[in-house]
C-alpha positions as a LaTeX table, in Angstrom:
\begin{tabular}{lrrr}
\hline
Residue & $x$ (\AA) & $y$ (\AA) & $z$ (\AA) \\
\hline
Unk1 & $-9.77$ & $-16.60$ & 18.70 \\
Unk2 & $-8.68$ & $-16.60$ & 22.26 \\
Unk3 & $-8.52$ & $-19.93$ & 24.06 \\
Unk4 & $-11.49$ & $-20.35$ & 26.48 \\
Unk5 & $-11.49$ & $-23.00$ & 29.16 \\
Unk6 & $-13.23$ & $-24.29$ & 32.21 \\
Unk7 & $-11.52$ & $-25.35$ & 35.39 \\
Unk8 & $-11.82$ & $-28.97$ & 36.75 \\
Unk9 & $-10.15$ & $-29.26$ & 40.20 \\
Unk10 & $-8.55$ & $-32.74$ & 40.56 \\
Unk11 & $-9.24$ & $-33.38$ & 44.18 \\
Unk12 & $-7.99$ & $-36.96$ & 44.22 \\
Unk13 & $-4.84$ & $-36.23$ & 42.46 \\
Unk14 & $-4.17$ & $-33.13$ & 44.55 \\
Unk15 & $-4.44$ & $-35.23$ & 47.79 \\
Unk16 & $-2.39$ & $-38.02$ & 46.39 \\
Unk17 & 0.55 & $-36.06$ & 45.09 \\
Unk18 & 0.44 & $-33.29$ & 47.74 \\
Unk19 & 0.05 & $-30.36$ & 45.35 \\
Unk20 & $-3.01$ & $-28.44$ & 44.19 \\
Unk21 & $-3.54$ & $-29.50$ & 40.64 \\
Unk22 & $-6.41$ & $-28.75$ & 38.21 \\
Unk23 & $-7.29$ & $-29.65$ & 34.57 \\
Unk24 & $-8.39$ & $-27.08$ & 32.10 \\
Unk25 & $-11.16$ & $-28.12$ & 29.77 \\
Unk26 & $-11.30$ & $-26.59$ & 26.37 \\
Unk27 & $-14.18$ & $-24.53$ & 24.99 \\
Unk28 & $-15.38$ & $-23.28$ & 28.42 \\
Unk29 & $-16.43$ & $-19.85$ & 29.64 \\
Unk30 & $-13.15$ & $-18.33$ & 30.98 \\
Unk31 & $-10.38$ & $-16.81$ & 28.93 \\
Unk32 & $-7.16$ & $-18.71$ & 29.45 \\
Unk33 & $-5.33$ & $-15.76$ & 31.10 \\
Unk34 & $-8.14$ & $-15.28$ & 33.53 \\
Unk35 & $-8.33$ & $-19.09$ & 34.48 \\
Unk36 & $-4.60$ & $-19.18$ & 35.15 \\
Unk37 & $-5.03$ & $-16.41$ & 37.86 \\
Unk38 & $-6.82$ & $-19.04$ & 40.08 \\
Unk39 & $-4.77$ & $-20.71$ & 42.62 \\
Unk40 & $-3.04$ & $-23.98$ & 41.52 \\
Unk41 & 0.24 & $-25.48$ & 41.89 \\
Unk42 & $-0.01$ & $-27.31$ & 38.52 \\
Unk43 & $-2.27$ & $-26.86$ & 35.47 \\
Unk44 & $-2.96$ & $-29.67$ & 33.07 \\
Unk45 & $-4.78$ & $-29.60$ & 29.71 \\
Unk46 & $-5.26$ & $-32.20$ & 26.97 \\
Unk47 & $-5.43$ & $-30.80$ & 23.48 \\
Unk48 & $-6.60$ & $-32.73$ & 20.31 \\
Unk49 & $-3.63$ & $-32.93$ & 17.89 \\
Unk50 & $-5.38$ & $-30.96$ & 15.27 \\
Unk51 & $-6.03$ & $-27.91$ & 17.59 \\
Unk52 & $-2.81$ & $-26.17$ & 16.51 \\
Unk53 & $-4.21$ & $-22.75$ & 17.46 \\
Unk54 & $-4.60$ & $-23.97$ & 21.05 \\
Unk55 & $-1.13$ & $-25.35$ & 21.30 \\
Unk56 & 0.46 & $-22.13$ & 19.90 \\
Unk57 & $-1.43$ & $-20.15$ & 22.60 \\
Unk58 & $-0.46$ & $-22.52$ & 25.43 \\
Unk59 & 3.22 & $-22.19$ & 24.67 \\
Unk60 & 2.91 & $-18.41$ & 24.82 \\
Unk61 & 1.49 & $-18.90$ & 28.41 \\
Unk62 & 4.39 & $-21.09$ & 29.45 \\
Unk63 & 2.85 & $-24.54$ & 29.04 \\
Unk64 & 5.17 & $-27.39$ & 28.28 \\
Unk65 & 4.52 & $-30.58$ & 26.30 \\
Unk66 & 4.36 & $-33.51$ & 28.83 \\
Unk67 & 3.20 & $-36.36$ & 26.54 \\
Unk68 & 1.47 & $-37.47$ & 23.39 \\
Unk69 & $-1.52$ & $-39.80$ & 23.68 \\
Unk70 & $-3.32$ & $-42.04$ & 21.18 \\
Unk71 & $-6.92$ & $-43.37$ & 21.71 \\
Unk72 & $-7.88$ & $-46.64$ & 20.06 \\
Unk73 & $-11.00$ & $-48.78$ & 19.96 \\
Unk74 & $-11.95$ & $-52.25$ & 18.82 \\
Unk75 & $-15.47$ & $-53.63$ & 18.28 \\
Unk76 & $-16.45$ & $-56.53$ & 20.59 \\
Unk77 & $-18.04$ & $-59.26$ & 18.49 \\
Unk78 & $-17.16$ & $-62.93$ & 18.95 \\
Unk79 & $-14.66$ & $-63.54$ & 21.74 \\
Unk80 & $-13.13$ & $-66.54$ & 23.46 \\
Unk81 & $-12.07$ & $-67.29$ & 27.02 \\
Unk82 & $-8.41$ & $-66.95$ & 27.38 \\
Unk83 & $-6.59$ & $-69.83$ & 29.17 \\
Unk84 & $-4.38$ & $-68.79$ & 32.20 \\
Unk85 & $-6.35$ & $-65.46$ & 32.84 \\
Unk86 & $-8.31$ & $-65.01$ & 36.03 \\
Unk87 & $-9.55$ & $-62.34$ & 38.37 \\
Unk88 & $-7.01$ & $-60.89$ & 40.64 \\
Unk89 & $-7.46$ & $-61.52$ & 44.35 \\
Unk90 & $-6.90$ & $-58.99$ & 47.24 \\
Unk91 & $-4.12$ & $-61.30$ & 48.40 \\
Unk92 & $-2.08$ & $-60.41$ & 45.33 \\
Unk93 & $-2.34$ & $-56.52$ & 45.89 \\
Unk94 & 1.33 & $-56.32$ & 47.11 \\
Unk95 & 2.73 & $-58.27$ & 44.16 \\
Unk96 & 0.61 & $-56.31$ & 41.64 \\
Unk97 & 1.52 & $-53.01$ & 43.23 \\
Unk98 & 5.24 & $-53.83$ & 42.83 \\
Unk99 & 4.72 & $-54.94$ & 39.30 \\
Unk100 & 2.88 & $-51.68$ & 38.30 \\
Unk101 & 5.33 & $-49.44$ & 40.06 \\
Unk102 & 8.19 & $-50.98$ & 38.08 \\
Unk103 & 6.42 & $-51.08$ & 34.69 \\
Unk104 & 4.97 & $-47.54$ & 34.54 \\
Unk105 & 7.95 & $-45.35$ & 35.45 \\
Unk106 & 7.83 & $-43.57$ & 32.12 \\
Unk107 & 4.72 & $-41.36$ & 32.20 \\
Unk108 & 3.35 & $-37.77$ & 32.26 \\
Unk109 & 3.57 & $-38.05$ & 36.14 \\
Unk110 & 7.32 & $-37.23$ & 35.98 \\
Unk111 & 9.85 & $-34.52$ & 36.70 \\
Unk112 & 9.83 & $-31.56$ & 36.64 \\
Unk113 & 6.11 & $-31.51$ & 37.44 \\
Unk114 & 6.07 & $-34.36$ & 39.96 \\
Unk115 & 8.62 & $-35.87$ & 42.41 \\
Unk116 & 10.83 & $-38.93$ & 41.60 \\
Unk117 & 8.83 & $-42.09$ & 42.25 \\
Unk118 & 5.40 & $-40.35$ & 42.03 \\
Unk119 & 4.67 & $-42.25$ & 38.65 \\
Unk120 & 5.38 & $-45.63$ & 40.07 \\
Unk121 & 3.49 & $-44.78$ & 43.28 \\
Unk122 & 0.47 & $-43.59$ & 41.26 \\
Unk123 & 0.21 & $-46.70$ & 39.05 \\
Unk124 & 0.68 & $-48.98$ & 42.06 \\
Unk125 & $-2.36$ & $-47.24$ & 43.74 \\
Unk126 & $-4.28$ & $-47.47$ & 40.36 \\
Unk127 & $-3.92$ & $-51.25$ & 40.22 \\
Unk128 & $-4.83$ & $-51.70$ & 43.89 \\
Unk129 & $-7.95$ & $-49.66$ & 43.31 \\
Unk130 & $-8.81$ & $-51.81$ & 40.24 \\
Unk131 & $-8.41$ & $-55.11$ & 42.29 \\
Unk132 & $-10.68$ & $-53.61$ & 45.00 \\
Unk133 & $-13.10$ & $-52.36$ & 42.32 \\
Unk134 & $-12.95$ & $-48.71$ & 43.58 \\
Unk135 & $-11.84$ & $-47.11$ & 40.34 \\
Unk136 & $-11.53$ & $-49.52$ & 37.49 \\
Unk137 & $-14.11$ & $-52.37$ & 38.01 \\
Unk138 & $-11.97$ & $-55.46$ & 37.55 \\
Unk139 & $-8.38$ & $-56.58$ & 37.36 \\
Unk140 & $-7.45$ & $-59.68$ & 35.35 \\
Unk141 & $-4.17$ & $-61.37$ & 35.58 \\
Unk142 & $-2.18$ & $-63.80$ & 33.45 \\
Unk143 & $-0.02$ & $-66.57$ & 35.18 \\
Unk144 & 2.08 & $-69.26$ & 33.94 \\
Unk145 & 1.32 & $-73.01$ & 34.72 \\
Unk146 & 3.05 & $-72.71$ & 38.06 \\
Unk147 & 1.05 & $-69.77$ & 39.12 \\
Unk148 & 3.68 & $-67.08$ & 38.64 \\
Unk149 & 2.40 & $-63.65$ & 37.66 \\
Unk150 & 2.98 & $-62.72$ & 34.03 \\
Unk151 & 0.88 & $-59.69$ & 33.45 \\
Unk152 & $-2.39$ & $-57.84$ & 34.23 \\
Unk153 & $-5.11$ & $-55.71$ & 32.74 \\
Unk154 & $-7.60$ & $-53.42$ & 34.54 \\
Unk155 & $-10.97$ & $-52.68$ & 33.05 \\
Unk156 & $-13.79$ & $-50.20$ & 33.56 \\
Unk157 & $-17.33$ & $-50.09$ & 32.21 \\
Unk158 & $-18.21$ & $-46.75$ & 30.90 \\
Unk159 & $-20.83$ & $-45.41$ & 28.59 \\
Unk160 & $-21.69$ & $-48.76$ & 27.09 \\
Unk161 & $-18.06$ & $-49.59$ & 26.36 \\
Unk162 & $-15.13$ & $-51.23$ & 28.31 \\
Unk163 & $-12.06$ & $-49.09$ & 28.80 \\
Unk164 & $-8.62$ & $-50.47$ & 29.58 \\
Unk165 & $-7.04$ & $-48.75$ & 32.41 \\
Unk166 & $-3.62$ & $-50.46$ & 32.75 \\
Unk167 & $-2.19$ & $-53.32$ & 30.72 \\
Unk168 & 1.28 & $-54.55$ & 31.73 \\
Unk169 & 3.43 & $-57.66$ & 31.08 \\
Unk170 & 6.31 & $-58.42$ & 33.35 \\
Unk171 & 9.78 & $-58.33$ & 31.90 \\
Unk172 & 10.33 & $-62.04$ & 32.06 \\
Unk173 & 7.14 & $-62.81$ & 30.24 \\
Unk174 & 7.38 & $-60.30$ & 27.39 \\
Unk175 & 7.45 & $-61.56$ & 23.85 \\
Unk176 & 5.13 & $-64.58$ & 24.67 \\
Unk177 & 1.89 & $-63.13$ & 23.50 \\
Unk178 & 0.77 & $-62.27$ & 27.06 \\
Unk179 & $-0.29$ & $-58.76$ & 26.16 \\
Unk180 & $-2.65$ & $-59.92$ & 23.33 \\
Unk181 & $-4.16$ & $-62.59$ & 25.67 \\
Unk182 & $-4.91$ & $-60.08$ & 28.18 \\
Unk183 & $-6.42$ & $-57.65$ & 25.73 \\
Unk184 & $-8.66$ & $-60.45$ & 24.21 \\
Unk185 & $-9.62$ & $-61.29$ & 27.83 \\
Unk186 & $-10.68$ & $-57.68$ & 28.30 \\
Unk187 & $-12.80$ & $-57.82$ & 25.15 \\
Unk188 & $-14.34$ & $-61.06$ & 26.48 \\
Unk189 & $-15.08$ & $-59.39$ & 29.82 \\
Unk190 & $-16.92$ & $-56.72$ & 27.76 \\
Unk191 & $-18.80$ & $-59.07$ & 25.67 \\
Unk192 & $-20.14$ & $-60.83$ & 28.72 \\
Unk193 & $-21.50$ & $-57.57$ & 29.99 \\
Unk194 & $-22.99$ & $-56.74$ & 26.50 \\
Unk195 & $-20.65$ & $-53.83$ & 25.92 \\
Unk196 & $-20.03$ & $-52.59$ & 22.41 \\
Unk197 & $-16.31$ & $-51.64$ & 22.16 \\
Unk198 & $-13.11$ & $-51.97$ & 23.94 \\
Unk199 & $-11.26$ & $-48.56$ & 24.26 \\
Unk200 & $-7.65$ & $-48.02$ & 25.28 \\
Unk201 & $-5.22$ & $-45.09$ & 25.42 \\
Unk202 & $-1.46$ & $-45.16$ & 25.18 \\
Unk203 & 1.58 & $-42.98$ & 24.73 \\
Unk204 & 2.48 & $-41.93$ & 21.31 \\
Unk205 & 5.98 & $-43.10$ & 22.10 \\
Unk206 & 4.89 & $-46.58$ & 23.17 \\
Unk207 & 5.15 & $-48.27$ & 19.76 \\
Unk208 & 5.04 & $-51.80$ & 21.42 \\
Unk209 & 1.65 & $-51.08$ & 22.78 \\
Unk210 & 0.43 & $-49.38$ & 19.56 \\
Unk211 & 1.49 & $-52.32$ & 17.51 \\
Unk212 & $-0.32$ & $-54.81$ & 19.87 \\
Unk213 & $-3.55$ & $-52.83$ & 19.63 \\
Unk214 & $-3.40$ & $-52.50$ & 15.97 \\
Unk215 & $-2.46$ & $-56.15$ & 15.41 \\
Unk216 & $-5.46$ & $-57.12$ & 17.78 \\
Unk217 & $-7.94$ & $-55.40$ & 15.55 \\
Unk218 & $-8.06$ & $-51.84$ & 17.08 \\
Unk219 & $-8.33$ & $-48.75$ & 15.05 \\
Unk220 & $-6.79$ & $-45.43$ & 15.76 \\
Unk221 & $-9.53$ & $-42.94$ & 16.69 \\
Unk222 & $-7.75$ & $-39.79$ & 17.86 \\
Unk223 & $-4.51$ & $-38.39$ & 19.10 \\
Unk224 & $-3.87$ & $-35.57$ & 21.58 \\
Unk225 & $-1.16$ & $-33.91$ & 23.64 \\
Unk226 & $-0.84$ & $-33.29$ & 27.31 \\
Unk227 & 0.47 & $-29.83$ & 28.31 \\
Unk228 & 1.44 & $-28.84$ & 31.91 \\
Unk229 & 2.20 & $-25.48$ & 33.43 \\
Unk230 & 3.35 & $-24.82$ & 37.01 \\
Unk231 & 0.98 & $-22.47$ & 38.85 \\
Unk232 & 3.53 & $-20.08$ & 40.08 \\
Unk233 & 4.99 & $-19.33$ & 36.58 \\
Unk234 & 4.39 & $-15.77$ & 35.49 \\
Unk235 & 1.52 & $-15.23$ & 32.96 \\
\hline
\end{tabular}
């Protein structure tokens, strides 16, 4: 059966990256070849891993694999406040922007589809927006006894759950359980708001993050692949 999609223009991403980008959503009204005739500099589509029929068709239309992704969830039951974790302040934006830009350099926002440095710039803006509450609703940070930044987590309330946006641990603080403390603090943030589950997505290649989430009681719910296609490529 031919792949049918709908077009979701990504206005914020288009403005931020300076190229017209749109996401294709599966099972829409348009045949794929017709959708690709619309003007766009970059097409994105996320495909569940079991939709092999779709991935085969995408490859025939010149799409390339950009990244694999896993979605995990953990039930929020009893939680405890985590020591050394507090709400990030706007005065810490510069420090957190620098940390996010350095930690998230490997992502689907990379060459050949995006310019060098775009990934770091994107995640720096993400964490700033979380601190200001303009995308994710809250940013929590971990600090050592002297107040030095160790890591951060951004959180968003959505559809009765809490979703982790970004979770990062600075290199000098890795291997000290900071990531698990931040994750548990995120669960506690959700419990206070009477949310049911904590949800998080990570790259399939990020085994360190996968192990952290599974060790903390999360379960793997789904896997998917991101495919990209430049808009000027021939159909």
